[in-house]
Structure formats: C-alpha cells, structure tokens
C-alpha positions in Angstrom: 11.3 3.2 -6.2 12.2 1.8 -3.2 9.8 0.5 -0.1 11.4 -2.1 1.4 11.5 -0.9 4.8 8.3 -0.1 5.0 6.3 3.1 4.3 3.0 5.0 6.5 0.1 5.7 4.7 -3.1 7.8 5.1 -6.3 6.6 3.4 -9.4 9.2 2.5 -11.4 6.9 4.6 -9.9 8.1 8.0 -7.7 4.7 8.5 -3.9 4.9 8.5 -1.7 2.5 8.0 1.5 1.2 8.7 3.3 -1.3 5.9 5.8 -3.0 7.2 7.2 -4.8 4.1 10.7 -6.5 2.0 11.7 -5.7 -1.2 13.6 -8.5 -3.3 15.8 -7.1 -6.3 12.9 -7.8 -9.0 10.8 -5.3 -7.0 8.6 -8.6 -5.7 6.9 -6.9 -2.1 5.9 -8.9 0.7 5.3 -8.4 4.9 2.0 -7.1 6.8 0.5 -4.0 7.6 -1.9 -2.9 10.6 -3.8 0.1 10.6 -4.1 2.6 13.1 -7.5 0.9 14.5 -4.9 -2.5 15.6 -6.7 -4.6 12.1 -4.0 -6.8 11.0 -3.8 -8.0 7.2 -0.9 -9.6 5.0 0.7 -8.7 1.8 -0.5 -11.5 -1.2 2.0 -12.8 -3.4 1.5 -10.4 -6.5 2.5 -7.4 -4.9 5.6 -5.4 -6.7 7.2 -1.9 -7.6 8.4 -1.7 -11.2 9.6 2.0 -11.5 7.9 4.4 -9.8 4.6 2.8 -9.6 3.3 0.1 -6.8 0.8 -2.1 -7.0 -0.2 -4.1 -4.0 -2.9 -6.3 -2.3 -3.2 -6.8 1.4 -5.9 -10.0 2.9 -7.3 -7.8 5.5 -8.8 -11.4 6.7 -11.7 -11.4 4.9 -11.9 -8.6 2.8 -8.8 -7.7 0.5 -7.3 -4.1 -0.5 -6.0 -3.2 -3.8 -3.6 -0.8 -3.7 -2.2 1.2 -6.4 0.3 4.0 -6.4 3.0 6.3 -8.1 5.3 8.0 -7.1 5.4 12.1 -7.1 8.7 13.0 -9.0 9.2 16.5 -8.1 7.7 16.2 -4.5 8.5 11.7 -3.6 5.4 11.5 -2.4 3.7 8.6 -3.0 -0.1 8.3 -3.3 -2.8 6.4 -4.9 -6.5 4.8 -4.8 -7.2 1.7 -3.3 -10.2 -0.8 -3.8 -12.2 -2.8 -2.2 -11.7 -6.4 -3.7 -15.0 -7.6 -2.5 -16.7 -4.7 -3.0 -15.2 -3.1 -6.3 -17.3 0.4 -5.2 -16.0 1.0 -2.2 -13.1 3.2 -3.1 -10.5 5.6 -1.4 -7.4 7.4 -1.6 -4.1 6.9 -0.1 -0.7 9.0 0.3 2.6 8.7 2.3 2.9 12.2 4.1 6.2 12.1 4.1 8.6 11.8 1.3 10.0 8.3 0.1 
C-alpha cells in the first residue's frame, strides 16, 4: 500500500485529519497532520506502512496519537483505531472516506 501522497480521514470523535506525508521505499512515513479544528501535528519516527497495514504516531504538541489501520482488499478503504498515548483509555475509530 502506498499513502505517500497523503490521506484524509475522519474519526469517530468528530475530528477530520488531513495527513500530508511522504513514504520511502521501506514504507517509512514522515510529514504533518492538520485537524478540521486547525490543530497541527508531526508524524513521529517509527511510523510506517507494511503490506496492507499502517502504524503512525502523530505528535499533536502535548498529546500523541497512535494510529493503526489496515486496507480492506475489496473496497480499498483504509480504516483502524487511534489511541491517545497519554490517556490509553481514550480510543476512537478512523477511516478514509474514499479508496486509497
């Protein structure tokens, strides 16, 4: 899976996120994120795509979100869960509204 041109996704907690990223040949991701509320974050080292799965951490400037997702092989929708790493009980679902 390649998401190096960036993706947009919605979260079950009401936030929308615009992820502007690059992806190298090994799957490593780097870049920035912006929510529909204007909050800005940075993709941390260790974020990567492996096959049809993705794991990335966004540092939102105080809080850190860990995002894990997989690509549905039928409809090519990328979706998963996110967790606030400072408050692990805070979990939301996320999904790209268009195929990846």
